N, C-alpha and C positions, 0 to 999 in steps of 0.2 A: 897249401903252401905256395901255390903258383903265383898269387899276387905278390908275395915277397920276392920271388924269383924275378918277376918282371920289374919290380922296383929296383932291385940290385942291378939288373941288366941295363936299365935306363941310366943308372948312376955310373956304371963302368964302361958303357958304350955310347958316350955322349956324342961322339963324332957321327955315328950311324943315326942317332936320334936327330941331330942337327941336319944331316943330309935329307932325312925323311921330311923334316919340317920345311926345308927349302923346296923340296919336290912338291909338297902339298900346296904351298902358298905363293911361290915365286911368280906365278902367272898373273897375279892380281894387278901388277903395274900396267899391263898392256891391254886391259879389258876394255871392250867396246860393245855397244848394243844399239844398232841403228834400226829404227822402225821405218818400214817403207810401205806398209799396207794398213788399211783400216782394221780395227778390231772386229773379229767375226761375230756377227749378230744373227742369232737363229730364232729369237722370239721377241715378244713385246718387252721393251726395256722399262725397268722401274728402278728408281733410286730410293732407298730407304734411309732414314735418318741415321747418322753415325755420330760418335762423340766428337770427331774432328770434322769441322765444317767443310774443309777442302777435300774430304775423303768420304763421300756418301757410299753406302753399301749398294753395289750394283747387282741387280737381279734381272734375269730374263725368264719369260713365261711363255709356254706354248700350250694351246688348248685344242681338244678335238673339234672338228668342224661342227658337230652337234654337241654342244656343251653338256646337255643332259645325258649323253651317252657315256660320260666319264665314269669309270668304275672306282677311281681313287685318285689321290694326288701323289706325285713322286718328286722329291727334292734331291737334286744332284749336288754332291759336295766334292770338289776337286782336290787334288793332292798338292804337295809342297812345291812352291815356285811355279806352278802352272796357272791355268785360268779356265773359267767355265766356258769361254767361247769355243774351246776345242771340242766340246761335247754336243755340237749341233746334230751330228748324225745319230748319236745315242738318244737325244731328246726326241728327234723325229721318229725313231724306232718305236717309242712308247706313246706318242702323242695321239694315236688313233683311239686309245682306250683310257688315257690318263691325262690329267692336268699336270704338265711337267714344268718344273721351275729349277733354276740353278742360280747360285750366287758366286760372286768373286769374294773370297775371304779377305780379311784385312791385309793390305800390302800386296795383293794380287790383282791382276787384270785391271778392270776399270775402277776397282776400289782403291787402286794405287794412283795418287795424283799425277805422278810422272807419266805413267802409261795412259792415263785418261787424257792428259795434254797431248801425248803422242798421237792418239787416235783423233782428237779434235784437229790437230795440225794437219794430219794427212787428209782428213775429210774436207778440210778447207782448201786443199789443192797443193800443199807442199809435198815435195818428193821424199824427204827424209826427216827424221827427228831423232836426236841423240838422247837415248833413254838409259844411258849407262848408270845414272844415279837411282834407277828404280829400286835397286836392292836396298837402298838406305832406309826404306820404309820398315825394314826388319829391325831397326834400332829400337823401336818401342815394343818389339815382340820378345819379351823375356820369358814368356810362357805362352800357352795356347788360350788363355782366358779371353783375349780380344776376339779370337775366332769363335769361341763358344758363345760369346755375346752375339756375334753375327748370326750364328745358327739359331739362337733364340729369337732374334728379330725375324729371320726368314720363316721360321716355323709359325710364329704368331701371325705374320702376314698371310701365309699359306693357309693356316687354320681358318682365318676369317673368310678367305676366298672360297675355301672348300665347304663352308657353311651356307654359301649363297646360291646353291643349285635350286632349281625350281621344284625338285622332288621333295624338298623340305627335310631331307635326311643328310646329316653331315657325312662327307666322304672320309674314308680312312686315309691316313697319311703314311707313306713309306719313304725311306731315305736310301739313296744309292750313293755310296761313298767310296773314295779311292785313297789308299795310302795314308798320308797325314790326315786327310779328310775323315778317314775311318777312325783314327785316334781322337780327333776332335769330337766326332759324333758319339763314340762309345763313352768317352770321359764325360761328355755333357749329359748323356742319359743317366749316368751314375749320380750326377749332381741334382737332377730334377725329379727324383722318384716320387716326391710328395706334391708335385705341381700338376695342374690339370692337363697341360700339354703332353705330359708323359704318356697318358692313356691314349692320346690321339695317334701316337706313332705305333703302328701295328706291326712293323717289321723293318729290318735294316739289311741291306745288301752290302757286305764288306768285300772290297776288291783289293787284294794285296795290301792288307792293313798294316800300318806301322806299329806293330805290337812287339817289334824286336829291333835291334840296332844292326847297322850294315855289316856284312861280312865281305870285305874287299877281295875279289878274286885275283888269281895269278901272282906274279912276283911282287906286285904292290902290296898284296895282302900279307906277305911275309914281313914286310916292313911296318905296315899300318895296323893290322889286326891286333897285335899285342897291345898297342896304345889304346885302341877302341875298347878292347875287353877290359883292360886295366881301369880305364875311366868309368866304364859301366859298372864294374864290380865295386869299385870304391864308392861311387855315388850311391849305389844300391844299398851299401852297408853303412853309409854315413848316418850316425845317430839312429839307426834302424836295426834293432836286433832281429835275427831270424831264428829258425829252429835248430841251428847247428849246435854241436856240443859246446859247453862253456869255454874251454880253452880256444877253440876256433873262433867263437863269437868275439872273445876279447881281442884276439889277434886281428880279426877283420875290423873291429871298431877302432883299434889303435892305428892300423894302417890307413883307414879312411880319415881319421881325425888329423893325421899328419899330412896326407896328400891332397885331400879334396880342397881345403882352403887354398893350397898352393896352385892346384889346377885351375880353380875358379878365378883366382887372382890373375893368373897369366892370361886366361881367356878374356877376362874383363879388360885388361890392359890392351890386348890386341884388338879389341872391339871399339876402342875410343877413337874420336876424330883424329885423322892423320894416320894413326896406326892401321885403322881398318881399311884404308885405301890400299895398303900394301899387303895386309894379312887376311883379307877376305877371299877365300878360295873360289875359283871358278869351277863349274861342274866338270869332273874328270871325264876323259873320253870313254873310260870303261862303263860309266853310268849310262851314257847314251847307247852303248852297244847292247845293254841289257834291258832297255826300256820296252822295245817292241821286237817281235819276231818277223816283221814284215818290212822289207826295204822301202816300199812306197811310203809307209807311215814314218819311217826313220827320216826320210827326206823332208817330209812335212814338218816334223819336229825340229829339225836343224834350221829350217827356214823361218820358224815362228819366233819372232822377237818380242812377243808379249809374254813369253816364258822367261822368267828371271833365271839367269845362269850363274849367279854369284850369291854367296851366303855369308852373312856376318857370323863370326864364331860364337858370339853370345847367343844368337838365335839357335844355332845347331846344338849347343849345350843345353839350352832350354828345352828343346825337343827330346833330347836324351833323358832329362829329368822327368819330363811328362810321361815317357814310356815306362820308366821305373815306377812312378807313382801309380799309373794305371794298372800295372801288373800286380801291385800290392793289393788292389781292390777289385780286380776283374772277376773274381768268383761271385761278386754281388750282381753282376750283369744278368738281367732276366728277360730282356726284350728278345723275341724270336728273331733269328737272323739266318741269312744265307751267306756262308763264308766261302769265297773263291780265292785261291792263291796258286802260284806256281811253285812246284815242289823244290826247284833249284834256284829260286830267286835270290840273288845276293844282296839286293837293295833292302828288302824287308824279308829276311830269311824265314823259312818255314817254321822254325822252332817256336817263334812267337805265336803263330797261328795254332800250332799243335797244343801249346800250353793253354791258350785261350779256350780252345774247344774242349779240352779235358776238364777245365774248371767250370764251364758254363753250358755245355751241350745238353745236359740232363734237365735244365730248367724249363725247357719247352719242347713239346713234341714236334713242332714245325721247324725247329732249328735244323739246318742242313749244311753239309760241308762238301765242297767240290775241289779237291786238290788236282791240279793239272800235272799229271805224271810226266816226268822227264822234261818239263818246260822250265825255262830259266828267265823269261821276260817278265817285267814288272807291271806293265800297263795292259792288263788282260782285256780291257774293253777296246783296245786298239790292236788286237791280234790280227793275224792274217785272216782273210774273209771266211774260210771254212770254219776255223776254230771260233772266230768271233760270232758267227751265226749260231753255233752250238751253245755258246755262253749266253747269248741274248735269249735263246729259246729256253734255256734253264731258268733264267731270271724271270721271264714272262710266266712260265709254268708255276714257279714258286709264288709269285705275286697273286696269281689267280687262286692258288690253293689257300693262301692266307685270307684273301677276300671272302672266299666261301666259308672259311672257318669263322 
């Protein structure tokens, strides 16, 4: 009955709802994003063909000094609103044994035409570039399919490259993914089970995967979490029966049928030109507090203006729907994986990882899980040095185990 209670609460406490709404979105009017440094390049740059001519898919590749010593290929997939340039130290960590590649997904990094122009402008000698409109590339991202196409392109390119070693034996391919990149990767693997490239991927490392929706901490959560849970619950049940008793199922279906079109209509309206300039929220301060557990990395993150810090509501809703759709199919996921997550991460809460592991862990003997006990930061690869060293050691050990298998 709790969805009905929330619905009644929203109807009778509209002033609180309105205050929450303003708190969430009022910062959109004063948003600025000034780029002052060149985009970080850590490998050989390659542009792959994309559907939009002004937005080629940007890729970087780093190889061992002795190419024939490469044990496998490793593709890095970044998370929501960040970019692959941040992963230079991670790429170098594995480039002694692996051909390492990374891509900027659609709308991110140098695959974003605004940020590409910013990089080119700074490289030509200008001091600053106004990149405040970079987030508008999210307009075309109603779901994650464009990013899955990016992943398909990158895997095809890497597959060809990993066939070219002088040993004559194709190298196995692994994927190292973070947050939204993990959701893109996992959902893509479910789509290509009958395609040749599926067999080339021998394992996936999931870092803080977006298999759940955000649980806002602190006093903000008291205001926002009921809205988040209500939206997730109604979209989850919209025209999708579950295994609940018939009366509950009918109640859920009725509630979803009434509220989901209304929610989607409001979000669509607020994502239109003009309205989105006002109602696209900037990244809340609490998110930045929970990204890393290391102050030095937090400083780097705040100074990085190739990270997009504003999101169109339609895009955010599209991600929520992708999470729901993946969770309905995740028991079919069979690729071996190493799952690493923080136990108290509010950005992608642990319940999504626990559910995923319960549904899939039995599919392969090499699948492994590493929950970081009592940790709450979301970007595990950017942990403080001691913990980061342990995580990288765990990943390297798991990769070697898979290669030997």
